[in-house]
C-alpha positions as CSV (number, residue, x, y, z in Angstrom):
1,M,-6.5,-4.1,-32.2
2,T,-3.5,-7.0,-31.9
3,A,-1.5,-9.0,-34.4
4,D,-1.4,-12.6,-33.4
5,G,1.8,-13.7,-32.0
6,L,3.4,-10.5,-32.5
7,P,5.4,-9.5,-30.9
8,M,7.4,-13.0,-30.2
9,A,8.7,-13.6,-26.6
10,V,13.0,-13.7,-26.9
11,P,13.2,-12.7,-22.6
12,A,16.6,-11.7,-22.4
13,Q,18.8,-12.4,-19.6
14,D,19.0,-10.8,-15.8
15,L,16.0,-9.0,-16.8
16,P,13.1,-8.6,-13.8
17,A,10.1,-11.2,-14.7
18,R,7.6,-9.1,-14.6
19,V,6.9,-4.5,-14.0
20,R,4.6,-3.2,-12.1
21,I,3.2,-0.1,-14.8
22,H,2.7,3.4,-13.1
23,E,0.0,5.2,-15.0
24,V,0.0,8.6,-16.1
25,G,-2.6,9.0,-18.4
26,A,-5.3,10.6,-16.6
27,R,-3.4,13.1,-14.7
28,D,-0.3,14.4,-15.9
29,G,-1.8,13.5,-19.8
30,L,-4.3,15.4,-19.4
31,Q,-3.2,18.6,-16.7
32,N,-1.6,20.0,-20.4
33,E,-4.8,19.7,-22.6
34,K,-5.3,22.8,-23.8
35,S,-9.2,22.7,-23.1
36,A,-10.2,21.3,-20.1
37,V,-11.6,17.6,-20.1
38,P,-14.9,16.5,-19.0
39,T,-14.4,15.0,-15.5
40,E,-17.2,12.4,-16.4
41,V,-14.4,11.9,-19.7
42,K,-11.6,11.8,-17.2
43,A,-13.5,9.2,-15.2
44,E,-14.5,7.4,-18.0
45,F,-10.9,7.5,-19.0
46,V,-9.7,5.9,-15.7
47,R,-12.0,2.7,-15.5
48,R,-10.9,2.2,-19.1
49,L,-7.3,1.6,-17.9
50,A,-8.3,0.0,-15.5
51,D,-10.1,-2.3,-17.6
52,A,-6.9,-3.3,-19.7
53,G,-5.6,-4.2,-16.6
54,L,-3.3,-1.6,-15.3
55,T,-3.3,-1.6,-11.8
56,T,-1.9,2.0,-10.5
57,I,-3.9,5.1,-12.1
58,E,-2.7,7.7,-11.1
59,A,-6.5,9.6,-11.3
60,T,-6.0,13.7,-10.4
61,S,-4.0,16.6,-8.9
62,F,-4.9,18.6,-5.4
63,V,-3.2,21.5,-6.9
64,H,-4.9,25.6,-6.6
65,P,-6.8,25.5,-10.5
66,R,-4.9,28.8,-10.7
67,W,-2.0,26.4,-11.5
68,V,-4.0,23.7,-13.1
69,P,-7.6,24.3,-14.7
70,Q,-7.1,20.6,-16.6
71,L,-7.9,19.5,-13.4
72,A,-9.9,21.9,-11.2
73,D,-12.7,19.0,-10.6
74,A,-10.5,17.0,-8.7
75,E,-12.9,17.1,-5.9
76,Q,-15.7,15.9,-8.3
77,L,-13.9,13.1,-10.4
78,F,-11.7,10.8,-7.5
79,P,-15.1,10.1,-6.1
80,L,-16.6,8.6,-9.2
81,V,-13.7,5.9,-9.7
82,A,-12.7,5.6,-6.0
83,D,-14.5,2.4,-6.0
84,L,-12.0,0.4,-8.4
85,P,-9.9,-1.9,-7.3
86,V,-6.8,-0.5,-8.0
87,A,-3.8,2.2,-6.6
88,L,-5.5,5.2,-7.5
89,P,-2.3,8.3,-6.3
90,V,-3.1,11.8,-6.6
91,L,-0.8,14.4,-6.6
92,V,-0.9,17.0,-3.6
93,P,2.4,19.7,-3.2
94,N,0.9,20.8,0.1
95,Q,-0.6,19.9,3.5
96,R,-4.2,21.9,1.4
97,G,-3.8,19.7,-0.7
98,L,-2.6,16.8,1.2
99,D,-6.4,17.2,2.8
100,R,-8.4,17.6,0.4
101,A,-7.1,14.1,-1.0
102,L,-7.4,12.5,2.6
103,A,-10.8,14.2,2.5
104,L,-12.3,11.9,-0.2
105,G,-10.5,8.6,1.3
106,A,-7.3,8.6,-0.9
107,R,-4.4,6.5,0.4
108,R,-1.7,7.3,-1.7
109,V,-0.4,10.4,-2.9
110,A,2.9,11.7,-4.6
111,V,4.6,15.2,-3.9
112,F,6.7,16.5,-6.2
113,A,10.1,17.8,-5.9
114,S,12.6,19.1,-8.3
115,A,16.6,18.2,-8.8
116,T,17.4,22.3,-10.0
117,E,16.7,25.4,-8.7
118,S,15.2,27.1,-12.3
119,F,12.4,24.3,-12.1
120,A,12.1,24.5,-8.8
121,K,11.5,28.1,-9.3
122,A,9.3,27.8,-12.2
123,N,7.1,24.6,-10.9
124,L,6.9,25.8,-7.1
125,N,8.2,29.4,-7.1
126,R,10.3,28.3,-4.2
127,T,13.9,27.0,-3.7
128,I,15.0,23.5,-3.4
129,D,15.5,23.6,0.1
130,E,12.5,26.0,0.6
131,S,10.1,22.6,-1.8
132,L,11.5,20.1,0.6
133,G,10.4,22.3,3.2
134,V,7.2,22.5,2.7
135,F,6.8,18.7,1.9
136,D,8.4,17.4,4.5
137,P,5.7,17.8,7.0
138,V,3.1,17.2,4.5
139,V,5.1,13.9,4.1
140,R,5.6,13.2,8.0
141,H,1.2,13.7,8.1
142,A,0.4,11.4,5.2
143,K,2.4,9.0,6.5
144,D,0.9,9.1,10.0
145,A,-2.5,8.4,8.2
146,G,-1.0,5.5,6.6
147,V,-1.2,6.5,2.8
148,H,1.7,6.0,1.0
149,V,3.1,8.3,-0.4
150,R,5.9,8.7,-3.2
151,G,8.7,11.2,-4.3
152,Y,8.5,12.3,-7.7
153,V,12.1,14.5,-8.4
154,S,11.8,16.4,-11.8
155,M,14.8,17.1,-14.1
156,C,17.3,14.3,-13.5
157,F,18.4,14.2,-16.5
158,G,18.9,17.8,-17.7
159,D,17.3,21.0,-17.6
160,P,16.3,23.5,-20.4
161,W,17.4,26.3,-18.1
162,E,20.8,24.5,-16.5
163,G,22.0,22.3,-19.2
164,A,23.1,19.1,-17.2
165,V,22.7,18.2,-14.1
166,P,25.5,17.2,-11.9
167,I,24.1,13.4,-10.8
168,H,25.1,14.7,-6.9
169,Q,22.7,17.1,-6.9
170,V,20.3,14.7,-7.9
171,V,20.8,12.7,-5.2
172,R,20.3,14.9,-2.4
173,V,16.8,15.6,-3.0
174,C,16.5,11.9,-3.9
175,K,17.8,11.1,-0.2
176,A,15.9,14.6,1.0
177,L,12.8,12.6,-0.2
178,M,13.7,9.3,1.4
179,D,14.2,10.5,5.2
180,M,11.2,12.6,4.8
181,G,9.9,8.7,5.3
182,C,8.8,8.7,1.4
183,D,7.6,5.0,0.2
184,E,9.0,5.5,-3.2
185,L,10.8,7.9,-5.6
186,S,10.3,8.6,-9.7
187,L,13.0,10.2,-11.5
188,G,12.5,12.2,-14.4
189,D,13.8,12.9,-16.7
190,T,11.2,15.8,-17.7
191,I,12.6,16.9,-20.9
192,G,13.8,14.3,-22.6
193,V,17.5,13.5,-22.8
194,A,18.8,10.8,-20.7
195,T,20.8,8.6,-22.8
196,P,21.0,4.8,-21.1
197,G,24.5,5.3,-19.4
198,H,23.7,8.0,-17.3
199,V,20.3,6.0,-16.3
200,L,23.0,3.6,-14.5
201,E,25.0,6.2,-13.7
202,L,22.1,7.7,-11.7
203,L,20.9,4.1,-10.8
204,S,24.2,3.5,-9.4
205,V,25.1,6.1,-7.8
206,L,21.4,6.6,-5.7
207,N,22.5,2.6,-4.8
208,E,26.1,3.8,-3.4
209,E,24.4,6.6,-1.2
210,G,21.8,4.3,0.3
211,V,18.9,4.0,-1.5
212,P,17.7,1.2,-2.3
213,T,16.9,-0.3,-6.3
214,N,13.4,-1.3,-4.9
215,V,12.1,1.6,-4.1
216,I,13.0,3.6,-7.8
217,G,11.0,4.6,-9.6
218,V,11.9,5.7,-13.6
219,H,10.1,8.3,-15.7
220,F,10.9,9.1,-19.4
221,H,9.5,11.8,-21.8
222,D,10.7,10.8,-25.6
223,T,11.3,14.2,-26.9
224,Y,14.8,12.5,-28.7
225,G,13.6,8.8,-29.5
226,Q,15.5,7.7,-25.8
227,A,12.7,6.4,-24.0
228,L,12.4,3.1,-24.6
229,A,16.3,3.1,-24.6
230,N,16.4,4.4,-21.0
231,T,13.5,1.9,-19.8
232,Y,15.7,-0.6,-21.1
233,A,19.2,0.4,-19.2
234,A,17.1,0.6,-15.9
235,L,15.2,-3.1,-16.6
236,E,18.5,-4.0,-17.0
237,H,19.5,-2.0,-13.2
238,G,16.2,-4.1,-11.7
239,V,14.2,-0.9,-11.5
240,T,10.0,-2.8,-11.5
241,T,8.7,0.4,-11.3
242,I,8.3,2.8,-15.3
243,D,5.9,5.2,-15.1
244,A,3.6,5.3,-18.8
245,S,1.1,7.5,-20.2
246,A,-1.4,6.2,-22.5
247,G,-1.8,7.3,-25.9
248,G,1.5,9.1,-25.1
249,L,-0.3,11.9,-23.3
250,G,1.2,14.9,-21.4
251,G,4.5,16.6,-21.6
252,C,5.0,19.0,-18.5
253,P,3.0,22.6,-18.8
254,Y,5.9,24.4,-17.3
255,A,8.8,23.4,-19.4
256,K,7.9,23.9,-22.7
257,S,10.7,21.5,-24.2
258,A,9.0,18.2,-23.0
259,T,7.4,16.3,-25.0
260,G,5.2,14.0,-24.3
261,N,5.5,10.8,-21.7
262,L,6.2,7.1,-23.4
263,A,3.5,5.8,-24.5
264,T,2.2,2.7,-22.3
265,E,1.8,0.8,-25.5
266,D,4.8,1.7,-26.3
267,L,6.2,-0.6,-23.2
268,V,3.8,-3.3,-22.3
269,W,4.8,-3.8,-26.7
270,M,8.5,-4.1,-26.2
271,L,7.9,-5.7,-22.7
272,Q,5.4,-8.4,-23.7
273,G,8.6,-8.9,-26.6
274,L,10.6,-9.9,-24.0
275,G,8.8,-11.5,-21.9
276,I,8.2,-10.1,-19.2
277,E,5.2,-9.7,-17.7
278,T,2.8,-6.6,-16.9
279,G,-1.1,-7.5,-16.8
280,V,-2.1,-5.5,-19.7
281,D,-4.3,-6.4,-21.6
282,L,-2.9,-4.9,-25.7
283,G,-5.5,-5.0,-27.7
284,R,-7.6,-3.2,-24.5
285,L,-5.0,-0.9,-23.8
286,T,-4.5,-0.3,-27.3
287,A,-8.5,0.6,-27.8
288,T,-8.9,2.7,-24.8
289,S,-6.3,5.5,-26.4
290,V,-7.9,5.4,-29.4
291,W,-11.2,6.2,-27.8
292,M,-9.6,8.6,-25.3
293,A,-8.0,10.1,-29.0
294,E,-11.0,10.8,-30.0
295,Q,-11.9,12.6,-27.5
296,L,-9.7,14.6,-28.2
297,G,-10.0,15.7,-31.3
298,R,-6.2,14.6,-32.1
299,P,-4.4,10.9,-32.9
300,S,-2.5,10.0,-30.6
301,P,1.5,9.7,-30.5
302,S,2.0,6.8,-29.4
303,R,3.5,4.3,-32.4
304,T,2.0,1.2,-31.5
305,V,-1.1,2.8,-31.1
306,R,-1.2,4.2,-34.6
307,A,0.3,0.5,-35.9
308,L,-2.4,-1.5,-33.7
309,S,-5.3,0.6,-35.1
310,H,-4.5,0.8,-39.0
311,K,-4.4,-3.1,-38.6
312,D,-8.2,-2.9,-37.3
313,Q,-9.0,-0.8,-39.6
């Protein structure tokens, strides 16, 4: 399923030599499906992603089934993939979610904050400060248990209700999460409105405010076709953790204007062309997304998946 010799690797100056892809398809991708995907299919999806060389695969979410019914099988799914030799972060919204995850042996968790009041209300039913107050003991308890904690920050570049989001507002939430003890941040362009200059400015201000680049990941949606351009800007700044979703699956159930995540295959194609190592086998990854698209009953939105799978026919 790969084009022989393509893309030709032509390295650009001053870009990272290697990037870690934080694969979110099994969680962020499938949580937005209209109907629940069988647990066995989810487990096979995670296993195939690992076989393709992805080393960080977000497996599921320990939220209340009422809020995300598509991931109500977290307790059943996690034991089916826990033996894999990869990092398997899971989303935990509160102390109860953390307790459930720890009971199953999870060693990497993530909390999900918002940079805007409107989305905090829609997604968490709390204000920004109230949600941070909930996360503080969760992060502390996770760190006491020796668990790695990622802090997601959504609506970093724009909000469907509030419009443009001031950079200082994003920085305040990021610093609060780091002060709690988060090991890593993921800056979310939840509705896909970021542009490269905006990305570079936010990263620069975060550095000025004491948040180093090496703890920052970026999470772009492709609503306006800017995800790869924004990723390139982040690479220029030195970011080496990029979130992506196999086959371009996903969106956000609480932000209706959010279309799919950056497709992992599209990201890998660009990185290979830049000579940046990922450890991912693009052929195996493409085959995995083609298989998953068959399970979902619709074609993958990833341009690279479509191009490579078409060549194979």
